[in-house]
Backbone bond lengths (Angstrom), bond angles and torsions (degrees), N, CA, C in turn:
res aa  C-N    CA-C-N  psi(-1)  N-CA   C-N-CA  omega(-1)  CA-C   N-CA-C  phi
1 M - - - 1.465 - - 1.518 110.99 -
2 S 1.335 117.28 -42.95 1.459 120.08 -179.63 1.521 110.77 -65.81
3 A 1.355 116.58 -35.70 1.459 119.40 178.45 1.525 110.90 -66.29
4 L 1.346 116.58 -40.04 1.457 119.68 177.78 1.519 111.06 -64.91
5 R 1.330 117.41 -38.54 1.464 120.64 179.95 1.522 110.42 -66.57
6 R 1.350 115.89 -38.82 1.456 118.14 178.02 1.529 111.13 -67.04
7 K 1.320 116.22 -30.02 1.456 119.83 -176.31 1.517 112.12 -82.21
8 F 1.343 115.78 -44.21 1.458 119.06 -172.83 1.529 113.09 -106.77
9 G 1.328 119.40 -10.71 1.461 120.99 179.12 1.515 111.59 85.64
10 D 1.335 115.14 -176.64 1.462 121.07 -177.01 1.516 113.23 -85.83
11 D 1.337 118.25 -0.50 1.452 119.90 179.83 1.520 112.62 -83.09
12 Y 1.335 118.07 -0.40 1.457 122.32 -179.98 1.521 108.99 -128.74
13 Q 1.338 114.77 152.98 1.449 120.25 177.65 1.524 108.92 -133.93
14 V 1.331 115.98 153.36 1.456 122.34 -179.14 1.521 108.78 -93.06
15 V 1.332 116.57 126.56 1.457 122.92 -179.81 1.517 108.22 -115.77
16 T 1.342 116.78 128.63 1.462 122.21 179.05 1.519 109.34 -90.78
17 T 1.327 116.96 128.13 1.457 122.76 179.64 1.515 109.01 -123.17
18 S 1.306 116.32 154.75 1.466 122.47 177.10 1.518 108.27 -132.21
19 S 1.310 115.93 165.07 1.463 120.72 -176.34 1.512 112.16 -79.85
20 S 1.329 119.73 -18.89 1.459 121.92 -174.74 1.512 109.60 -77.68
21 G 1.341 115.48 118.81 1.447 121.22 174.46 1.504 114.26 73.02
22 S 1.305 118.78 10.42 1.456 119.30 -177.58 1.521 112.99 -119.84
23 G 1.336 117.24 -9.57 1.448 119.89 -179.03 1.508 113.84 78.90
24 L 1.327 118.48 3.61 1.456 122.02 179.07 1.518 108.95 -93.23
25 Q 1.310 117.31 132.64 1.451 122.13 -179.69 1.519 109.47 -98.63
26 P 1.340 118.84 134.87 1.462 120.84 176.30 1.518 110.21 -64.53
27 Q 1.324 115.91 151.75 1.454 120.91 -176.02 1.524 112.51 -81.99
28 G 1.314 118.54 -12.58 1.448 119.16 179.57 1.513 109.73 -165.68
29 P 1.304 116.79 164.53 1.462 119.30 -180.00 1.519 111.31 -68.19
30 G 1.338 113.87 142.48 1.453 119.82 175.62 1.511 114.29 80.80
31 Q 1.331 116.92 2.13 1.454 118.53 -179.74 1.519 109.67 -82.53
32 G 1.322 115.65 143.52 1.453 121.41 179.48 1.517 111.11 -89.21
33 P 1.319 114.82 -154.79 1.468 119.20 -180.00 1.522 111.15 -61.54
34 Q 1.341 115.27 143.24 1.458 122.24 -179.83 1.532 109.69 -95.66
35 Q 1.319 116.05 152.48 1.453 122.10 179.09 1.519 109.67 -113.39
36 Q 1.328 114.71 135.11 1.446 121.45 177.61 1.520 109.06 -121.23
37 L 1.324 115.16 148.63 1.460 121.39 177.91 1.522 107.46 -105.31
38 V 1.306 117.41 112.71 1.463 122.07 -177.69 1.517 108.41 -121.90
39 P 1.331 117.45 148.96 1.465 119.71 179.15 1.515 111.13 -72.60
40 K 1.315 115.45 144.82 1.452 120.68 175.60 1.522 110.07 -72.33
41 K 1.310 116.00 148.17 1.456 121.43 175.37 1.519 108.80 -84.13
42 K 1.333 116.06 114.79 1.448 120.95 -177.72 1.525 110.11 -87.25
43 R 1.296 115.93 130.09 1.455 121.30 176.87 1.516 108.75 -95.65
44 Q 1.318 116.19 123.07 1.457 120.46 -177.70 1.522 110.16 -74.50
45 R 1.307 115.52 139.30 1.453 121.32 -179.80 1.526 110.47 -75.74
46 F 1.323 114.89 151.07 1.459 120.41 169.02 1.521 110.05 -77.53
47 V 1.339 117.04 -35.37 1.459 123.16 176.69 1.520 107.40 -124.00
48 D 1.339 116.82 123.60 1.459 121.35 -179.54 1.521 111.08 -76.24
49 K 1.334 114.91 173.39 1.458 120.88 177.89 1.526 112.59 -63.28
50 N 1.332 116.93 -28.80 1.463 119.88 -179.72 1.519 113.00 -87.72
51 G 1.337 117.32 7.30 1.454 120.70 177.47 1.516 114.42 89.13
52 R 1.331 118.71 -2.36 1.462 121.29 -179.23 1.516 110.07 -82.83
53 C 1.320 116.55 134.15 1.458 121.81 179.15 1.524 109.45 -85.80
54 N 1.324 115.94 133.71 1.463 121.26 179.71 1.522 109.80 -83.04
55 V 1.312 115.89 69.26 1.460 122.61 -179.54 1.516 108.13 -125.43
56 Q 1.317 116.36 127.95 1.455 121.97 177.12 1.518 108.41 -119.37
57 H 1.327 115.90 120.70 1.456 120.91 -177.24 1.525 109.79 -80.51
58 G 1.312 115.25 145.48 1.453 121.15 178.88 1.511 111.26 -148.15
59 N 1.352 114.68 161.35 1.470 122.08 178.18 1.527 111.93 56.12
60 L 1.338 115.61 42.66 1.461 119.68 179.80 1.522 112.71 -96.20
61 G 1.324 117.73 -5.81 1.453 118.95 -179.97 1.519 111.44 74.88
62 S 1.313 116.19 -117.23 1.472 121.97 -177.44 1.522 110.02 -81.86
63 E 1.334 115.95 67.53 1.463 120.43 -177.45 1.521 111.27 -68.67
64 T 1.337 117.10 -40.08 1.462 120.08 -178.39 1.516 111.68 -64.06
65 S 1.326 116.73 -43.17 1.467 119.70 -179.70 1.519 111.63 -65.50
66 R 1.320 117.62 -30.75 1.465 119.98 178.05 1.526 110.84 -67.80
67 Y 1.333 116.53 -39.30 1.462 119.47 177.27 1.529 111.38 -69.26
68 L 1.331 117.04 -38.79 1.460 120.03 -179.30 1.518 112.21 -70.76
69 S 1.336 117.87 -25.68 1.459 119.64 177.77 1.523 111.74 -66.75
70 D 1.321 117.38 -23.68 1.468 122.40 174.89 1.524 107.39 -119.13
71 L 1.325 115.70 65.56 1.459 121.29 -170.48 1.519 112.39 -65.20
72 F 1.328 117.59 -37.76 1.463 120.03 -176.75 1.527 110.74 -63.51
73 T 1.334 117.31 -47.91 1.467 120.51 178.58 1.522 111.13 -64.53
74 T 1.324 117.00 -36.19 1.460 120.44 177.93 1.520 111.24 -61.77
75 L 1.331 117.42 -42.87 1.466 120.50 178.59 1.522 111.75 -66.88
76 V 1.330 117.06 -38.32 1.462 119.87 179.54 1.524 110.68 -65.58
77 D 1.331 117.43 -35.75 1.463 121.08 -177.52 1.523 113.21 -79.05
78 L 1.329 118.27 -11.53 1.463 120.14 179.82 1.525 111.10 -68.94
79 K 1.331 114.91 161.27 1.459 120.08 175.47 1.523 109.69 -68.97
80 W 1.335 115.58 160.02 1.456 120.84 -175.39 1.521 111.90 -60.42
81 R 1.306 118.09 -38.00 1.466 119.45 -177.03 1.524 111.35 -65.40
82 W 1.339 116.84 -35.58 1.459 119.36 177.52 1.530 110.92 -74.80
83 N 1.325 117.32 -34.52 1.462 120.02 176.08 1.525 111.37 -61.66
84 L 1.326 116.28 -46.76 1.461 119.93 179.46 1.525 111.56 -65.79
85 F 1.325 116.71 -37.56 1.465 119.89 178.35 1.525 110.91 -63.83
86 I 1.331 117.74 -46.28 1.469 121.09 179.09 1.521 110.60 -66.21
87 F 1.334 117.16 -38.04 1.462 121.52 178.89 1.534 110.80 -60.24
88 I 1.322 116.82 -50.29 1.467 121.14 -178.87 1.523 110.99 -67.90
89 L 1.347 116.61 -42.22 1.462 120.23 -177.73 1.525 111.46 -64.50
90 T 1.325 117.47 -42.98 1.465 120.31 -178.34 1.519 111.48 -63.66
91 Y 1.325 116.80 -46.15 1.461 119.20 178.86 1.527 111.72 -65.08
92 T 1.327 117.55 -39.27 1.464 120.20 -180.00 1.521 111.42 -63.70
93 V 1.337 116.64 -46.07 1.466 120.43 179.76 1.524 110.83 -64.59
94 A 1.338 117.10 -43.55 1.467 120.29 -179.70 1.523 111.29 -63.34
95 W 1.318 117.23 -41.88 1.467 120.11 -179.42 1.529 111.45 -66.85
96 L 1.325 116.95 -45.23 1.462 119.53 179.56 1.523 111.35 -64.66
97 F 1.334 117.03 -36.91 1.466 120.09 179.47 1.523 111.03 -65.17
98 M 1.327 117.59 -47.86 1.458 120.50 -178.35 1.528 111.28 -68.35
99 A 1.327 117.71 -37.83 1.465 119.68 175.94 1.523 110.92 -63.39
100 S 1.336 116.32 -36.52 1.467 119.70 177.19 1.524 111.20 -65.69
101 M 1.336 117.85 -36.69 1.462 120.81 178.00 1.527 111.21 -63.48
102 W 1.327 117.93 -41.90 1.464 120.39 176.63 1.526 110.87 -65.39
103 W 1.312 117.02 -37.62 1.468 119.97 178.04 1.522 110.99 -66.78
104 V 1.345 117.97 -38.84 1.467 121.56 178.40 1.523 110.86 -63.05
105 I 1.334 116.97 -42.48 1.466 119.86 177.90 1.526 110.51 -61.44
106 A 1.330 115.79 -45.37 1.466 118.83 179.19 1.523 111.36 -64.39
107 Y 1.331 117.23 -35.13 1.469 120.46 -179.23 1.523 111.48 -70.89
108 T 1.334 117.64 -44.78 1.464 121.03 -179.13 1.526 112.34 -67.01
109 R 1.307 117.72 -30.80 1.463 120.90 179.12 1.532 112.54 -85.45
110 G 1.329 116.96 -8.85 1.451 120.05 -179.47 1.509 114.04 81.87
111 D 1.335 116.89 18.76 1.467 119.48 -179.06 1.519 112.97 -72.58
112 L 1.336 117.09 -15.64 1.461 119.27 -178.18 1.523 112.16 -75.56
113 N 1.315 116.65 -13.91 1.461 120.82 178.48 1.524 109.02 -82.04
114 K 1.304 116.39 118.59 1.462 120.71 -176.97 1.535 112.66 -79.81
115 A 1.325 117.09 -10.46 1.470 120.06 -176.46 1.523 111.00 -87.09
116 H 1.310 117.36 53.41 1.456 121.87 177.43 1.517 108.94 -99.28
117 V 1.323 114.11 154.17 1.464 119.26 176.43 1.513 109.20 -74.08
118 G 1.285 116.35 168.50 1.454 120.39 -173.17 1.508 114.76 -67.74
119 N 1.367 118.57 -25.42 1.457 119.71 -178.65 1.518 113.08 -90.68
120 Y 1.350 119.30 8.97 1.470 121.98 179.57 1.530 109.82 -78.87
121 T 1.356 116.11 133.76 1.466 121.63 -180.00 1.523 109.15 -111.11
122 P 1.331 119.51 110.87 1.467 121.06 179.34 1.532 111.14 -78.06
123 C 1.336 114.88 172.51 1.473 119.51 175.55 1.516 110.02 -68.86
124 V 1.308 116.17 -48.91 1.462 122.05 176.04 1.517 106.89 -125.72
125 A 1.295 115.70 122.18 1.454 119.85 -176.70 1.519 111.24 -67.91
126 N 1.336 115.03 137.57 1.469 122.90 173.82 1.529 113.38 65.04
127 V 1.324 116.96 33.53 1.467 122.60 171.12 1.520 106.45 -109.82
128 Y 1.350 117.22 109.75 1.450 122.37 -174.37 1.527 112.79 -118.33
129 N 1.328 118.39 -13.04 1.463 121.53 -178.87 1.533 108.61 -156.47
130 F 1.350 115.05 -176.31 1.465 118.32 -177.56 1.525 112.48 -67.85
131 P 1.342 121.12 -42.12 1.476 118.95 177.54 1.516 113.24 -58.29
132 S 1.334 117.57 -40.62 1.465 118.61 178.40 1.523 111.30 -68.67
133 A 1.352 117.88 -33.29 1.466 120.44 175.33 1.527 110.72 -67.04
134 F 1.324 116.19 -37.38 1.469 119.45 178.14 1.531 110.78 -66.64
135 L 1.327 117.45 -40.89 1.463 120.21 178.63 1.527 111.09 -64.89
136 F 1.339 117.39 -37.12 1.460 119.57 176.89 1.531 110.63 -65.35
137 F 1.332 116.28 -39.54 1.467 118.95 177.56 1.526 110.81 -62.09
138 I 1.330 118.46 -42.35 1.466 121.40 179.98 1.526 110.49 -62.92
139 E 1.343 117.46 -40.27 1.459 119.93 177.58 1.524 111.45 -62.36
140 T 1.337 116.11 -38.14 1.466 120.09 179.17 1.520 111.20 -72.47
141 E 1.326 116.91 -43.77 1.466 120.81 -176.20 1.519 111.40 -68.66
142 A 1.324 117.31 -41.24 1.461 120.97 -177.83 1.518 112.66 -84.11
143 T 1.342 117.48 -4.70 1.476 122.88 179.18 1.527 111.47 50.21
144 I 1.334 115.51 45.71 1.466 119.72 179.17 1.530 111.41 -90.55
145 G 1.324 116.40 -2.67 1.460 119.67 179.19 1.516 112.29 96.49
146 Y 1.326 115.86 140.45 1.460 120.84 -178.97 1.522 110.58 -81.13
147 G 1.315 115.09 143.98 1.457 121.61 177.23 1.510 110.59 -129.64
148 Y 1.315 116.15 -99.08 1.464 121.70 -178.42 1.528 111.11 -69.19
149 R 1.331 117.97 -33.39 1.463 122.98 179.74 1.528 108.85 -111.01
150 Y 1.323 116.20 136.08 1.464 120.77 -178.49 1.525 108.36 -158.74
151 I 1.333 115.96 155.15 1.451 122.27 179.07 1.524 109.47 -86.35
152 T 1.325 116.29 144.81 1.462 121.76 -178.58 1.524 110.29 -106.85
153 D 1.347 116.01 168.89 1.462 120.90 -178.62 1.518 112.73 -86.32
154 K 1.324 118.91 4.16 1.453 123.04 179.25 1.527 112.24 -95.36
155 C 1.333 117.05 16.52 1.480 120.96 -173.07 1.522 109.37 -134.75
156 P 1.348 119.31 86.90 1.475 120.32 179.34 1.521 112.98 -64.54
157 E 1.346 117.55 -37.29 1.464 118.82 178.66 1.526 111.58 -65.89
158 G 1.332 116.55 -31.41 1.461 119.45 175.99 1.516 112.21 -68.91
159 I 1.339 116.93 -35.48 1.469 119.95 177.72 1.524 110.43 -66.62
160 I 1.345 116.40 -41.41 1.474 119.74 177.84 1.529 110.47 -63.81
161 L 1.342 116.97 -42.91 1.468 119.80 178.33 1.522 111.07 -65.12
162 F 1.310 117.11 -35.19 1.460 120.77 177.63 1.536 110.80 -62.01
163 L 1.350 117.28 -43.76 1.467 120.58 177.79 1.529 111.05 -65.46
164 F 1.339 116.81 -41.78 1.462 120.30 178.98 1.521 110.99 -63.26
165 Q 1.337 117.15 -40.72 1.463 120.57 178.98 1.523 111.30 -63.81
166 S 1.314 117.81 -39.58 1.464 120.79 179.88 1.522 111.28 -64.43
167 I 1.343 116.92 -42.83 1.467 120.47 179.76 1.525 110.62 -68.00
168 L 1.347 116.83 -46.41 1.464 120.22 -179.23 1.519 111.42 -63.26
169 G 1.326 117.59 -40.50 1.461 120.06 178.86 1.515 112.76 -63.62
170 S 1.341 116.82 -38.08 1.469 120.06 178.29 1.522 111.10 -66.14
171 I 1.344 116.89 -39.60 1.469 120.34 179.72 1.526 110.71 -66.13
172 V 1.330 117.35 -45.90 1.469 120.80 -179.32 1.521 110.66 -64.28
173 D 1.325 117.49 -41.95 1.467 120.67 179.06 1.522 111.30 -63.64
174 A 1.332 116.55 -45.08 1.464 119.73 -178.62 1.522 111.28 -63.22
175 F 1.335 117.25 -40.22 1.459 120.56 -176.53 1.525 111.43 -72.42
176 L 1.329 117.11 -52.51 1.464 120.22 -174.50 1.524 112.30 -73.70
177 I 1.323 117.58 -44.95 1.466 119.35 179.75 1.523 110.48 -67.02
178 G 1.342 117.12 -37.52 1.464 119.59 175.62 1.510 112.20 -62.98
179 C 1.338 116.70 -39.91 1.467 120.85 178.19 1.520 110.98 -63.93
180 M 1.329 117.41 -44.41 1.457 120.58 179.61 1.527 111.43 -66.83
181 F 1.324 117.30 -36.96 1.464 119.83 179.35 1.528 111.09 -66.01
182 I 1.333 116.77 -43.96 1.466 120.15 178.53 1.522 110.44 -61.99
183 K 1.329 117.20 -40.64 1.464 119.67 -178.37 1.520 111.17 -68.51
184 M 1.340 117.72 -39.53 1.464 120.19 -179.99 1.522 112.19 -70.46
185 S 1.330 117.13 -28.33 1.463 120.06 -177.44 1.518 113.15 -87.31
186 Q 1.341 118.10 -0.52 1.458 119.66 177.33 1.526 109.81 -67.20
187 P 1.336 117.41 133.65 1.473 120.07 -173.78 1.522 113.57 -85.95
188 K 1.329 117.81 42.52 1.460 119.02 -178.84 1.523 111.84 -66.95
189 K 1.326 117.25 -39.30 1.460 119.99 -179.17 1.525 111.78 -70.24
190 R 1.327 116.78 -19.64 1.475 118.81 176.47 1.522 110.67 -63.26
191 A 1.321 116.66 -26.80 1.460 120.33 179.13 1.520 112.63 -67.66
192 E 1.343 117.47 -17.58 1.455 119.95 178.90 1.524 111.90 -65.26
193 T 1.323 117.85 -24.12 1.463 121.68 -177.65 1.518 111.92 -103.31
194 L 1.326 117.64 13.48 1.461 122.79 171.04 1.518 107.27 -112.20
195 M 1.330 117.12 122.55 1.456 120.47 -170.98 1.515 111.03 -126.25
196 F 1.336 114.45 143.00 1.455 122.40 171.67 1.525 108.92 -102.37
197 S 1.314 115.87 158.15 1.461 120.13 176.56 1.524 110.08 -68.61
198 E 1.328 115.55 154.58 1.460 120.30 -177.23 1.520 111.50 -71.26
199 H 1.319 117.75 -31.53 1.458 121.73 -177.90 1.517 109.62 -128.17
200 A 1.318 114.85 154.79 1.456 121.99 168.10 1.522 108.25 -105.12
201 V 1.310 116.33 154.29 1.467 121.91 -173.78 1.521 108.71 -129.11
202 I 1.319 116.07 135.93 1.463 122.30 170.09 1.519 107.26 -108.62
203 S 1.312 116.09 115.90 1.454 121.66 -176.23 1.523 108.69 -153.98
204 M 1.331 116.10 178.66 1.458 121.47 178.89 1.521 109.53 -87.76
205 R 1.319 116.96 134.92 1.460 123.45 173.01 1.528 107.80 -144.59
206 D 1.318 114.95 125.82 1.467 121.67 -177.89 1.521 111.64 55.62
207 G 1.333 115.57 36.31 1.456 120.22 177.45 1.512 114.91 76.47
208 K 1.329 118.33 10.50 1.457 121.59 -178.55 1.522 109.26 -127.47
209 L 1.327 114.94 143.29 1.455 120.28 176.21 1.529 108.38 -71.20
210 T 1.333 116.94 126.38 1.460 120.63 -168.09 1.522 110.62 -137.39
211 L 1.330 115.43 136.12 1.457 122.55 169.82 1.522 107.60 -90.12
212 M 1.335 117.15 125.89 1.461 121.13 -173.53 1.525 110.78 -133.18
213 F 1.327 114.68 144.06 1.462 122.63 169.48 1.523 107.07 -150.54
214 R 1.329 115.82 168.14 1.467 120.28 -174.79 1.526 110.29 -119.55
215 V 1.322 114.40 153.23 1.451 122.21 176.09 1.519 107.63 -138.18
216 G 1.335 116.40 142.09 1.459 120.25 -176.60 1.515 111.98 -143.19
217 N 1.323 115.14 156.83 1.460 123.71 178.91 1.524 108.24 -115.14
218 L 1.333 117.49 122.71 1.456 121.46 -176.89 1.523 113.26 -84.36
219 R 1.318 118.10 -20.15 1.458 120.83 -177.25 1.525 111.25 -88.34
220 N 1.332 114.85 159.08 1.459 119.85 175.35 1.524 112.17 -77.17
221 S 1.340 117.33 -25.73 1.461 120.11 177.58 1.521 109.89 -71.35
222 H 1.322 116.15 141.21 1.455 121.55 -174.01 1.527 111.14 -84.29
223 M 1.327 113.94 161.06 1.455 122.48 169.03 1.524 107.27 -99.63
224 V 1.323 116.65 115.79 1.459 121.56 -177.29 1.526 108.95 -84.16
225 S 1.332 115.60 136.90 1.475 122.23 178.16 1.524 111.29 55.17
226 A 1.318 117.08 42.47 1.466 120.83 179.50 1.522 110.05 -69.81
227 Q 1.312 115.76 133.36 1.463 122.31 -179.61 1.516 108.77 -139.13
228 I 1.320 116.73 142.96 1.458 121.88 -177.76 1.516 109.40 -123.18
229 R 1.327 115.28 141.98 1.460 122.90 177.52 1.521 108.87 -135.54
230 C 1.315 116.04 151.66 1.463 122.24 179.54 1.522 109.22 -127.32
231 K 1.316 115.46 134.23 1.456 122.42 177.52 1.523 109.24 -120.48
232 L 1.312 115.63 136.61 1.458 122.42 173.63 1.520 107.92 -106.24
233 L 1.325 116.29 118.88 1.459 122.19 -179.03 1.521 108.62 -106.78
234 K 1.309 116.29 121.11 1.455 121.54 178.32 1.521 108.42 -159.42
235 S 1.306 115.13 161.33 1.462 120.18 177.74 1.523 109.60 -91.14
236 R 1.328 115.72 148.62 1.460 120.79 177.67 1.520 109.27 -153.87
237 Q 1.301 114.95 165.01 1.456 121.64 178.91 1.521 109.33 -120.40
238 T 1.311 116.60 129.75 1.459 121.89 -178.09 1.528 110.22 -75.98
239 P 1.340 117.46 162.73 1.473 119.46 176.31 1.520 113.29 -59.17
240 E 1.337 117.37 -23.42 1.466 120.27 178.48 1.520 112.75 -81.91
241 G 1.335 117.44 -3.59 1.451 121.22 178.90 1.506 114.66 95.47
242 E 1.322 117.72 4.36 1.464 120.42 179.45 1.524 109.51 -80.15
243 F 1.332 116.26 132.61 1.459 121.58 179.86 1.517 109.26 -97.12
244 L 1.325 115.97 124.51 1.460 122.74 178.56 1.521 107.91 -108.27
245 P 1.339 118.82 105.53 1.473 120.41 -174.47 1.518 113.57 -70.94
246 L 1.331 118.06 -30.40 1.463 121.55 -177.90 1.520 108.91 -133.42
247 D 1.306 115.14 71.03 1.457 119.78 178.23 1.531 109.13 -81.57
248 Q 1.319 116.39 132.63 1.462 121.89 -177.85 1.524 109.67 -104.56
249 L 1.313 114.98 121.42 1.459 121.88 177.80 1.522 109.07 -115.35
250 E 1.310 115.90 139.05 1.456 121.11 -179.81 1.522 109.66 -86.14
251 L 1.326 116.15 131.23 1.459 121.94 174.29 1.524 108.79 -97.10
252 D 1.296 116.07 123.00 1.466 121.17 -177.34 1.528 109.45 -72.68
253 V 1.321 115.49 115.43 1.468 121.01 177.04 1.523 110.59 -116.37
254 G 1.326 115.79 27.04 1.459 119.85 175.03 1.510 114.66 112.50
255 F 1.349 117.39 35.75 1.459 119.38 179.88 1.525 111.41 -64.84
256 S 1.317 116.34 -45.05 1.469 119.98 -175.36 1.522 112.36 -71.88
257 T 1.314 117.70 -30.42 1.469 121.01 -177.84 1.521 113.22 -96.31
258 G 1.327 117.64 -8.37 1.461 120.60 -177.66 1.511 113.95 83.23
259 A 1.335 117.65 10.64 1.465 120.19 -179.75 1.520 112.30 -70.87
260 D 1.344 117.53 -14.70 1.458 119.76 177.67 1.526 112.30 -77.85
261 Q 1.346 117.94 -11.91 1.461 122.32 174.47 1.531 107.99 -88.53
262 L 1.325 117.21 115.29 1.458 121.91 -168.57 1.523 111.60 -103.71
263 F 1.330 115.18 140.46 1.465 123.14 167.69 1.514 105.72 -107.14
264 L 1.324 116.01 89.04 1.460 122.26 -163.30 1.523 110.91 -91.13
265 V 1.327 116.74 66.94 1.462 120.77 174.81 1.525 111.05 -99.66
266 S 1.312 117.35 -17.26 1.461 122.98 176.60 1.523 107.34 -143.63
267 P 1.330 118.56 161.14 1.464 120.06 179.79 1.526 112.11 -56.33
268 L 1.318 115.88 133.42 1.456 122.43 -178.09 1.521 109.68 -117.63
269 T 1.323 115.60 148.80 1.456 122.45 176.26 1.519 108.64 -98.91
270 I 1.315 116.36 120.93 1.460 122.84 179.25 1.524 107.87 -93.99
271 C 1.325 116.74 130.69 1.462 121.73 -173.12 1.522 110.92 -121.45
272 H 1.314 115.16 138.33 1.462 122.89 170.93 1.518 107.87 -124.87
273 V 1.315 117.00 113.90 1.461 122.18 -178.17 1.525 109.24 -76.85
274 I 1.338 115.68 126.27 1.464 121.28 179.13 1.528 107.63 -88.27
275 D 1.331 115.26 87.93 1.458 121.38 178.09 1.520 108.91 -114.21
276 A 1.327 116.45 -164.07 1.463 120.36 -176.67 1.523 112.50 -65.11
277 K 1.332 117.99 -21.62 1.460 121.25 179.44 1.527 112.73 -89.82
278 S 1.303 117.88 -6.29 1.461 121.41 -176.66 1.526 110.97 -82.61
279 P 1.336 118.84 142.74 1.469 120.70 175.10 1.519 113.19 -65.01
280 F 1.350 118.03 -17.90 1.459 121.75 179.67 1.530 112.72 -90.07
281 Y 1.312 118.07 3.75 1.465 120.19 -171.63 1.527 111.86 -65.24
282 D 1.331 117.43 -36.65 1.466 121.15 -177.20 1.525 112.66 -89.83
283 L 1.327 117.77 5.09 1.458 121.08 -179.18 1.517 110.61 -99.39
284 S 1.307 115.20 147.89 1.459 121.56 173.27 1.523 108.57 -110.82
285 Q 1.322 115.72 176.79 1.460 119.12 179.29 1.519 110.99 -61.79
286 R 1.332 117.18 -39.96 1.461 120.03 -178.16 1.522 111.13 -71.22
287 S 1.337 117.62 -43.67 1.462 119.56 -179.10 1.522 112.08 -68.61
288 M 1.329 116.83 -28.31 1.460 119.08 179.07 1.524 111.48 -69.29
289 Q 1.335 117.74 -25.66 1.459 120.53 178.93 1.522 111.53 -67.40
290 T 1.325 117.94 -28.53 1.463 121.99 -177.72 1.520 112.83 -105.89
291 E 1.305 118.37 -9.78 1.464 121.31 -178.91 1.532 110.03 -70.79
292 Q 1.328 115.99 137.56 1.461 121.98 179.59 1.529 109.07 -96.00
293 F 1.321 116.42 105.72 1.459 120.73 177.33 1.520 108.35 -154.72
294 E 1.303 115.16 169.95 1.462 121.22 179.33 1.519 108.80 -144.29
295 I 1.318 115.59 135.49 1.464 121.82 178.26 1.529 108.34 -103.75
296 V 1.307 115.95 125.54 1.463 122.12 177.64 1.521 107.82 -116.21
297 V 1.317 115.84 121.96 1.465 122.23 179.44 1.526 108.41 -105.47
298 I 1.315 116.55 129.89 1.464 122.89 -177.33 1.520 108.46 -118.11
299 L 1.315 115.58 119.29 1.464 122.13 177.59 1.522 108.49 -109.86
300 E 1.327 116.65 122.76 1.459 122.63 -178.86 1.519 109.63 -121.58
301 G 1.313 115.67 146.78 1.454 120.27 178.52 1.512 110.82 -176.09
302 I 1.317 116.11 176.82 1.457 123.16 -179.62 1.521 108.04 -112.70
303 V 1.337 115.96 128.50 1.458 120.83 178.48 1.521 108.80 -70.10
304 E 1.319 116.31 127.17 1.459 121.03 -173.93 1.523 112.19 -64.35
305 T 1.313 118.31 -38.35 1.465 121.16 -173.39 1.521 113.01 -77.53
306 T 1.336 117.96 -31.40 1.464 120.99 -175.71 1.515 113.77 -113.24
307 G 1.337 117.90 -18.15 1.453 120.21 -177.52 1.513 113.70 76.72
308 K 1.337 117.71 10.89 1.453 121.44 -179.65 1.527 110.05 -86.70
309 I 1.323 115.53 145.33 1.459 121.67 177.84 1.528 108.61 -82.85
310 I 1.320 116.29 132.02 1.462 121.73 179.90 1.519 108.82 -119.30
311 T 1.332 116.19 137.54 1.459 123.22 176.36 1.520 107.96 -123.81
312 L 1.317 116.73 126.70 1.464 122.57 -174.71 1.511 109.24 -129.42
313 T 1.339 116.67 133.34 1.451 121.60 175.01 1.518 109.60 -105.08
314 D 1.319 115.35 164.38 1.457 120.25 -175.27 1.512 113.17 -70.43
315 H 1.337 118.02 -16.13 1.459 120.28 -179.09 1.522 111.58 -100.29
316 G 1.311 117.33 12.99 1.456 119.56 178.09 1.517 111.12 -68.33
317 Q 1.303 116.15 161.89 1.462 121.09 -178.61 1.522 110.46 -60.58
318 N 1.330 114.83 131.15 1.468 122.74 -177.67 1.520 112.58 70.24
319 Q 1.346 118.42 5.33 1.455 121.13 173.08 1.523 106.77 -115.09
320 R 1.310 117.30 108.03 1.458 120.94 -174.62 1.520 109.28 -115.62
321 L 1.320 114.56 126.25 1.454 118.77 175.78 1.513 107.67 -120.53
322 V 1.277 116.51 -148.00 1.440 123.18 -162.17 1.513 112.03 -72.06
323 D 1.332 117.31 112.34 1.447 121.35 161.42 1.529 108.81 -96.08
324 Q 1.315 116.46 -26.16 1.455 121.53 175.82 1.517 107.79 -144.27
325 L 1.307 116.23 148.59 1.454 122.07 178.97 1.519 108.73 -99.81
326 R 1.304 117.64 125.75 1.458 121.98 176.62 1.522 108.11 -92.38
327 C 1.313 115.89 110.07 1.457 121.86 -175.58 1.523 109.11 -103.51
328 Y 1.316 116.96 131.19 1.452 123.11 -179.73 1.526 109.01 -108.63
329 R 1.297 116.22 130.31 1.450 121.73 -176.63 1.520 109.92 -72.25
330 S 1.303 115.36 138.52 1.457 121.72 178.11 1.519 108.66 -129.95
331 N 1.328 115.93 140.69 1.460 119.75 -179.15 1.523 112.16 -68.09
332 S 1.326 117.23 -20.87 1.454 119.89 -177.51 1.520 112.61 -81.02
333 D 1.308 118.83 -10.15 1.455 121.79 178.91 1.515 107.67 -143.53
334 E 1.326 117.04 107.77 1.452 121.01 -172.91 1.524 112.56 -71.86
335 R 1.333 116.89 -15.17 1.459 118.10 179.19 1.518 110.88 -67.15
336 W 1.344 117.70 -26.92 1.449 121.71 -174.28 1.524 110.73 -112.82
């Protein structure tokens, strides 16, 4: 068995088959049961290790318009590469558009013709082509002060365009820079220093059968108002015959006693008592091995240094919780 595992990995399992009642014929006389190598059936997670939920929305109709109606949140939720692409593209288009407007004014007024007499007053001094119009726009937008190129008082359309450029530039700066600031200040990396235990344990504590796991904070800065919640995800069928594929049940981790409010300065053990109100009450150690369910642990709190709210699930990167439950037998409960 160990040789087969080394050869084929953990994605395959060895199944013993016999000829009796299975329709399989032995390959020779005197041969015993045959072994077959079949792939294991992988159950897809509802929440991945990186914290992403395996949910795909469908039949939403005008899905694009719904995202565009909340454009700011949509941009914040995008990946960094798309944020940077939109940031650069928006500024590039806005700059080229405004520079083109200054060039159009200079072209319509005839300022591009250098053969003017000495008493001629252009709209913008020393703008003779598109590059010079673009440089004048940059001087205006960056408010670095006019030098060789400057706007004159003989150009009312230039004054109106100057006011429009100032308003448009303020709007674009507020929107894009605000979006980038919100995205950079998100405390996602703070979750890297919050860790869950690799395994959960079902054992006796204070005379009660208890599901336990640990959570710890690696940083010296505290988590303010830290609170933990546990969700049990499993399918069930109601007495009316309705099938619920992803029914969410709350696991009590100390709501009534306040034990769910954490002072996370050292690793803490989170406990769920398996009593008559627990979803695990009717399960035994053997039935739990075959039961299809998933436990999602949600840790919420406020980062002390930034004041940002952080939400962490047990399947987040570097946060590992229960892939298997280690059950310890106790004489007080024969199920375990």
